[in-house]
Each structure stands twice: as C-alpha cells, then as structure tokens.
NUPAGU-801028 format. One record per residue: residue number from 1; z, x, y of N, C-alpha, C in turn. Coordinates in nm, 3 decimals. Layout:
NUPAGU-801028
+-----+---------+---------+---------+---------+---------+---------+---------+---------+---------+
| num |      nw |      nu |      nv |     caw |     cau |     cav |      cw |      cu |      cv |
+-----+---------+---------+---------+---------+---------+---------+---------+---------+---------+
| NUM |       Z |       X |       Y |       Z |       X |       Y |       Z |       X |       Y |
...
+-----+---------+---------+---------+---------+---------+---------+---------+---------+---------+
***
This chain:
NUPAGU-801028
+-----+---------+---------+---------+---------+---------+---------+---------+---------+---------+
| num |      nw |      nu |      nv |     caw |     cau |     cav |      cw |      cu |      cv |
+-----+---------+---------+---------+---------+---------+---------+---------+---------+---------+
|   1 |   4.471 |  -0.164 |  -2.737 |   4.502 |  -0.267 |  -2.826 |   4.655 |  -0.263 |  -2.851 |
|   2 |   4.721 |  -0.378 |  -2.843 |   4.862 |  -0.388 |  -2.871 |   4.878 |  -0.439 |  -3.016 |
|   3 |   5.007 |  -0.442 |  -3.058 |   5.034 |  -0.483 |  -3.194 |   5.149 |  -0.585 |  -3.198 |
|   4 |   5.130 |  -0.689 |  -3.274 |   5.236 |  -0.785 |  -3.307 |   5.284 |  -0.752 |  -3.446 |
|   5 |   5.405 |  -0.716 |  -3.461 |   5.464 |  -0.680 |  -3.593 |   5.556 |  -0.801 |  -3.635 |
|   6 |   5.532 |  -0.858 |  -3.753 |   5.610 |  -0.963 |  -3.801 |   5.685 |  -0.923 |  -3.928 |
|   7 |   5.815 |  -0.937 |  -3.927 |   5.904 |  -0.895 |  -4.038 |   5.878 |  -0.759 |  -4.095 |
|   8 |   5.839 |  -0.664 |  -4.010 |   5.814 |  -0.526 |  -4.038 |   5.703 |  -0.506 |  -4.136 |
|   9 |   5.640 |  -0.607 |  -4.190 |   5.539 |  -0.579 |  -4.289 |   5.398 |  -0.627 |  -4.248 |
|  10 |   5.389 |  -0.719 |  -4.155 |   5.256 |  -0.770 |  -4.111 |   5.231 |  -0.716 |  -3.968 |
|  11 |   5.125 |  -0.643 |  -3.948 |   5.089 |  -0.591 |  -3.814 |   4.954 |  -0.641 |  -3.782 |
|  12 |   4.943 |  -0.700 |  -3.666 |   4.813 |  -0.758 |  -3.617 |   4.785 |  -0.703 |  -3.483 |
|  13 |   4.662 |  -0.655 |  -3.462 |   4.623 |  -0.597 |  -3.333 |   4.557 |  -0.701 |  -3.245 |
|  14 |   4.604 |  -0.702 |  -3.120 |   4.540 |  -0.789 |  -3.015 |   4.524 |  -0.707 |  -2.893 |
|  15 |   4.428 |  -0.747 |  -2.809 |   4.415 |  -0.688 |  -2.680 |   4.546 |  -0.699 |  -2.604 |
|  16 |   4.586 |  -0.596 |  -2.520 |   4.713 |  -0.611 |  -2.454 |   4.727 |  -0.734 |  -2.370 |
|  17 |   4.620 |  -0.777 |  -2.302 |   4.624 |  -0.895 |  -2.218 |   4.652 |  -1.020 |  -2.306 |
|  18 |   4.576 |  -1.031 |  -2.413 |   4.598 |  -1.144 |  -2.501 |   4.742 |  -1.142 |  -2.558 |
|  19 |   4.787 |  -1.027 |  -2.597 |   4.923 |  -1.015 |  -2.656 |   5.031 |  -1.059 |  -2.557 |
|  20 |   5.008 |  -1.024 |  -2.432 |   5.108 |  -1.062 |  -2.328 |   5.115 |  -1.214 |  -2.312 |
|  21 |   5.003 |  -1.283 |  -2.329 |   5.003 |  -1.428 |  -2.326 |   5.062 |  -1.489 |  -2.449 |
|  22 |   5.030 |  -1.429 |  -2.565 |   5.096 |  -1.473 |  -2.692 |   5.253 |  -1.457 |  -2.682 |
|  23 |   5.292 |  -1.346 |  -2.626 |   5.440 |  -1.323 |  -2.619 |   5.504 |  -1.429 |  -2.531 |
|  24 |   5.447 |  -1.473 |  -2.423 |   5.505 |  -1.580 |  -2.346 |   5.515 |  -1.711 |  -2.421 |
|  25 |   5.409 |  -1.746 |  -2.490 |   5.407 |  -1.872 |  -2.568 |   5.504 |  -1.864 |  -2.685 |
|  26 |   5.496 |  -1.754 |  -2.761 |   5.582 |  -1.740 |  -2.881 |   5.729 |  -1.739 |  -2.834 |
|  27 |   5.759 |  -1.669 |  -2.730 |   5.895 |  -1.660 |  -2.684 |   5.949 |  -1.794 |  -2.640 |
|  28 |   5.869 |  -1.873 |  -2.571 |   5.909 |  -2.008 |  -2.526 |   5.938 |  -2.098 |  -2.647 |
|  29 |   5.853 |  -2.098 |  -2.739 |   5.868 |  -2.182 |  -2.865 |   5.997 |  -2.135 |  -2.941 |
|  30 |   6.012 |  -2.011 |  -2.959 |   6.130 |  -1.965 |  -3.037 |   6.261 |  -1.983 |  -2.967 |
|  31 |   6.255 |  -1.965 |  -2.830 |   6.379 |  -1.993 |  -2.756 |   6.430 |  -2.134 |  -2.767 |
|  32 |   6.338 |  -2.228 |  -2.789 |   6.373 |  -2.370 |  -2.801 |   6.399 |  -2.402 |  -2.947 |
|  33 |   6.389 |  -2.303 |  -3.043 |   6.415 |  -2.327 |  -3.181 |   6.303 |  -2.405 |  -3.249 |
|  34 |   6.179 |  -2.388 |  -3.202 |   6.068 |  -2.462 |  -3.256 |   5.978 |  -2.370 |  -3.339 |
|  35 |   5.983 |  -2.382 |  -3.469 |   5.898 |  -2.299 |  -3.559 |   5.754 |  -2.356 |  -3.553 |
|  36 |   5.654 |  -2.264 |  -3.578 |   5.514 |  -2.301 |  -3.571 |   5.430 |  -2.198 |  -3.645 |
|  37 |   5.304 |  -2.234 |  -3.672 |   5.214 |  -2.144 |  -3.730 |   5.143 |  -2.061 |  -3.626 |
|  38 |   5.109 |  -1.935 |  -3.659 |   5.022 |  -1.847 |  -3.574 |   4.909 |  -1.804 |  -3.665 |
|  39 |   4.787 |  -1.830 |  -3.628 |   4.673 |  -1.793 |  -3.711 |   4.578 |  -1.700 |  -3.632 |
|  40 |   4.508 |  -1.613 |  -3.699 |   4.411 |  -1.526 |  -3.638 |   4.298 |  -1.495 |  -3.736 |
|  41 |   4.187 |  -1.450 |  -3.682 |   4.079 |  -1.410 |  -3.767 |   4.107 |  -1.266 |  -3.808 |
|  42 |   4.079 |  -1.238 |  -3.937 |   4.102 |  -1.100 |  -3.988 |   3.986 |  -1.012 |  -3.942 |
|  43 |   4.011 |  -0.884 |  -3.942 |   3.915 |  -0.782 |  -3.906 |   3.806 |  -0.783 |  -4.011 |
|  44 |   3.690 |  -0.743 |  -3.973 |   3.574 |  -0.736 |  -4.065 |   3.610 |  -0.648 |  -4.189 |
|  45 |   3.683 |  -0.546 |  -4.169 |   3.718 |  -0.451 |  -4.278 |   3.811 |  -0.525 |  -4.385 |
|  46 |   3.873 |  -0.639 |  -4.348 |   3.960 |  -0.716 |  -4.435 |   3.881 |  -0.836 |  -4.495 |
|  47 |   3.749 |  -0.846 |  -4.464 |   3.668 |  -0.951 |  -4.524 |   3.640 |  -1.065 |  -4.432 |
|  48 |   3.669 |  -1.062 |  -4.305 |   3.637 |  -1.164 |  -4.208 |   3.693 |  -1.297 |  -4.235 |
|  49 |   3.805 |  -1.304 |  -4.309 |   3.876 |  -1.428 |  -4.336 |   3.971 |  -1.459 |  -4.222 |
|  50 |   4.077 |  -1.531 |  -4.250 |   4.177 |  -1.556 |  -4.150 |   4.315 |  -1.548 |  -4.221 |
|  51 |   4.416 |  -1.531 |  -4.136 |   4.550 |  -1.524 |  -4.182 |   4.643 |  -1.606 |  -4.096 |
|  52 |   4.752 |  -1.660 |  -4.162 |   4.843 |  -1.746 |  -4.089 |   4.986 |  -1.706 |  -4.124 |
|  53 |   5.072 |  -1.701 |  -4.028 |   5.215 |  -1.682 |  -4.054 |   5.298 |  -1.792 |  -3.997 |
|  54 |   5.411 |  -1.815 |  -4.051 |   5.502 |  -1.921 |  -4.003 |   5.610 |  -1.846 |  -3.915 |
|  55 |   5.611 |  -1.876 |  -3.787 |   5.699 |  -1.814 |  -3.697 |   5.820 |  -1.909 |  -3.678 |
|  56 |   5.937 |  -1.851 |  -3.691 |   6.063 |  -1.925 |  -3.675 |   6.169 |  -1.845 |  -3.601 |
|  57 |   6.268 |  -1.900 |  -3.550 |   6.367 |  -1.826 |  -3.468 |   6.432 |  -1.707 |  -3.537 |
|  58 |   6.441 |  -1.708 |  -3.669 |   6.503 |  -1.598 |  -3.744 |   6.404 |  -1.484 |  -3.780 |
|  59 |   6.277 |  -1.507 |  -3.746 |   6.176 |  -1.405 |  -3.782 |   6.190 |  -1.280 |  -3.692 |
|  60 |   6.166 |  -1.163 |  -3.750 |   6.175 |  -1.042 |  -3.677 |   6.034 |  -1.013 |  -3.620 |
|  61 |   6.030 |  -1.010 |  -3.489 |   5.895 |  -0.982 |  -3.419 |   5.909 |  -0.862 |  -3.326 |
|  62 |   5.803 |  -0.791 |  -3.315 |   5.793 |  -0.684 |  -3.221 |   5.655 |  -0.681 |  -3.156 |
|  63 |   5.659 |  -0.681 |  -3.025 |   5.533 |  -0.674 |  -2.944 |   5.523 |  -0.529 |  -2.889 |
|  64 |   5.418 |  -0.457 |  -2.930 |   5.394 |  -0.323 |  -2.884 |   5.267 |  -0.314 |  -2.800 |
|  65 |   5.274 |  -0.272 |  -2.677 |   5.160 |  -0.269 |  -2.590 |   5.108 |  -0.126 |  -2.579 |
|  66 |   4.980 |  -0.109 |  -2.574 |   4.921 |   0.019 |  -2.562 |   4.937 |   0.075 |  -2.419 |
|  67 |   4.905 |  -0.011 |  -2.325 |   4.910 |   0.025 |  -2.188 |   5.046 |   0.002 |  -2.124 |
|  68 |   5.066 |   0.055 |  -2.008 |   5.192 |   0.048 |  -1.941 |   5.188 |  -0.038 |  -1.811 |
|  69 |   5.069 |  -0.092 |  -1.777 |   5.059 |  -0.171 |  -1.654 |   5.115 |  -0.312 |  -1.679 |
|  70 |   5.174 |  -0.364 |  -1.570 |   5.218 |  -0.506 |  -1.582 |   5.095 |  -0.596 |  -1.586 |
|  71 |   5.110 |  -0.697 |  -1.674 |   5.002 |  -0.793 |  -1.687 |   5.038 |  -0.920 |  -1.624 |
|  72 |   4.953 |  -0.968 |  -1.529 |   4.975 |  -1.100 |  -1.466 |   4.913 |  -1.200 |  -1.549 |
|  73 |   4.989 |  -1.303 |  -1.590 |   4.941 |  -1.398 |  -1.689 |   4.861 |  -1.510 |  -1.616 |
|  74 |   4.767 |  -1.563 |  -1.690 |   4.684 |  -1.678 |  -1.643 |   4.758 |  -1.804 |  -1.689 |
|  75 |   4.813 |  -1.880 |  -1.588 |   4.894 |  -1.998 |  -1.619 |   4.817 |  -2.097 |  -1.705 |
|  76 |   4.688 |  -2.118 |  -1.676 |   4.607 |  -2.208 |  -1.749 |   4.596 |  -2.170 |  -1.893 |
|  77 |   4.580 |  -2.045 |  -1.919 |   4.570 |  -1.995 |  -2.059 |   4.703 |  -2.019 |  -2.132 |
|  78 |   4.813 |  -1.995 |  -2.066 |   4.947 |  -2.018 |  -2.120 |   4.956 |  -2.166 |  -2.162 |
|  79 |   4.915 |  -2.253 |  -2.076 |   4.923 |  -2.399 |  -2.098 |   4.837 |  -2.435 |  -2.219 |
|  80 |   4.716 |  -2.383 |  -2.226 |   4.632 |  -2.412 |  -2.339 |   4.689 |  -2.363 |  -2.471 |
|  81 |   4.738 |  -2.239 |  -2.473 |   4.800 |  -2.186 |  -2.588 |   4.929 |  -2.262 |  -2.632 |
|  82 |   5.001 |  -2.304 |  -2.535 |   5.125 |  -2.380 |  -2.563 |   5.087 |  -2.515 |  -2.619 |
|  83 |   4.988 |  -2.582 |  -2.573 |   4.937 |  -2.713 |  -2.624 |   4.901 |  -2.689 |  -2.769 |
|  84 |   4.829 |  -2.579 |  -2.797 |   4.784 |  -2.550 |  -2.936 |   4.901 |  -2.525 |  -3.021 |
|  85 |   5.002 |  -2.447 |  -2.976 |   5.122 |  -2.414 |  -3.055 |   5.203 |  -2.538 |  -3.085 |
|  86 |   5.192 |  -2.638 |  -2.998 |   5.266 |  -2.760 |  -3.023 |   5.195 |  -2.854 |  -3.118 |
|  87 |   5.072 |  -2.824 |  -3.156 |   4.995 |  -2.915 |  -3.246 |   5.028 |  -2.887 |  -3.390 |
|  88 |   4.986 |  -2.969 |  -3.478 |   5.012 |  -2.956 |  -3.624 |   4.938 |  -2.828 |  -3.676 |
|  89 |   4.828 |  -2.787 |  -3.610 |   4.755 |  -2.674 |  -3.657 |   4.809 |  -2.540 |  -3.614 |
|  90 |   4.906 |  -2.543 |  -3.516 |   4.965 |  -2.423 |  -3.471 |   4.884 |  -2.341 |  -3.367 |
|  91 |   4.935 |  -2.224 |  -3.338 |   4.877 |  -2.143 |  -3.232 |   4.765 |  -2.052 |  -3.286 |
|  92 |   4.657 |  -2.049 |  -3.214 |   4.542 |  -1.962 |  -3.243 |   4.488 |  -1.915 |  -3.114 |
|  93 |   4.466 |  -1.787 |  -3.106 |   4.418 |  -1.724 |  -2.978 |   4.278 |  -1.776 |  -2.949 |
|  94 |   4.263 |  -1.825 |  -2.825 |   4.135 |  -1.866 |  -2.774 |   4.088 |  -1.777 |  -2.661 |
|  95 |   3.963 |  -1.775 |  -2.624 |   3.923 |  -1.691 |  -2.512 |   3.994 |  -1.737 |  -2.380 |
|  96 |   4.021 |  -1.639 |  -2.298 |   4.087 |  -1.671 |  -2.170 |   3.991 |  -1.748 |  -2.082 |
|  97 |   4.040 |  -1.860 |  -2.031 |   3.956 |  -1.938 |  -1.934 |   3.964 |  -1.866 |  -1.794 |
|  98 |   3.852 |  -1.886 |  -1.719 |   3.855 |  -1.837 |  -1.580 |   3.962 |  -1.919 |  -1.508 |
|  99 |   4.030 |  -1.854 |  -1.416 |   4.129 |  -1.920 |  -1.335 |   4.072 |  -2.044 |  -1.268 |
| 100 |   4.137 |  -2.157 |  -1.281 |   4.090 |  -2.279 |  -1.221 |   3.992 |  -2.357 |  -1.306 |
| 101 |   3.946 |  -2.304 |  -1.418 |   3.850 |  -2.373 |  -1.500 |   3.923 |  -2.484 |  -1.585 |
| 102 |   3.857 |  -2.591 |  -1.610 |   3.908 |  -2.697 |  -1.693 |   3.828 |  -2.695 |  -1.824 |
| 103 |   3.901 |  -2.689 |  -1.932 |   3.839 |  -2.685 |  -2.065 |   3.905 |  -2.786 |  -2.159 |
| 104 |   3.824 |  -2.834 |  -2.247 |   3.880 |  -2.919 |  -2.356 |   3.918 |  -2.828 |  -2.470 |
| 105 |   4.038 |  -2.848 |  -2.523 |   4.086 |  -2.761 |  -2.635 |   4.045 |  -2.830 |  -2.762 |
| 106 |   3.978 |  -2.755 |  -2.847 |   3.931 |  -2.804 |  -2.979 |   4.016 |  -2.744 |  -3.088 |
| 107 |   4.076 |  -2.825 |  -3.170 |   4.165 |  -2.783 |  -3.279 |   4.083 |  -2.775 |  -3.406 |
| 108 |   4.054 |  -2.661 |  -3.456 |   3.984 |  -2.647 |  -3.586 |   4.054 |  -2.541 |  -3.669 |
| 109 |   4.005 |  -2.523 |  -3.786 |   4.063 |  -2.425 |  -3.874 |   4.043 |  -2.286 |  -3.815 |
| 110 |   4.140 |  -2.198 |  -3.838 |   4.125 |  -2.059 |  -3.779 |   4.007 |  -1.985 |  -3.842 |
+-----+---------+---------+---------+---------+---------+---------+---------+---------+---------+
***
C-alpha cells in the first residue's frame, strides 16, 4: 500500500498501482494550474464514510510507494480518471478497467 500525503496532515492509503495512476492525473491537472476535488471512501475503522480534499497547485503533496517496481500505467484508466477529475464532482478512484475495455463513467457521490 502506498500513501498520498496532503499538506503533511492528511494521509490516505492506496494500492501502489492505483496511486501511480492517481499521481499521473493529479500531476497533469496541477501542472496546468487546475484545482479540483479528490474524494475517497474512508476505511471501515473510520466509520465507512468518505472524505474529500481540494487539490490546488500550491498544495503540498507526497506520493510514497511501498514497492520499488516500475508501474506501467493503463492509458484507458488514466483517461477515465482524467475525465472524472475534469467534472464538477472531481476525481474519485474507480476500479481499473481491463485494457481495451469500454466503460461508461458514472458520476455519483463518493
């Protein structure tokens, strides 16, 4: 499990593969100066709710990966996540689609 640390106070764990995809999307959005929401489901120990942060170019972010292997990204997943990040609801991690699969993206509350 990797960790996304936001402003040194919020730490969220994601699978290394998912975190690598989030890093690509978040990096692209922030490089262009485009702030957006990032939402995730909280762990059961935190009550199974959800959390949202506002990501902006001045935010302090750190991506920490547990493993050391290079992760080859799934271009389709990147495109789906980027489409979601560009929406008014913001970015929310969805399951990785099989390579070549076509899926409809559904925007709902995190």
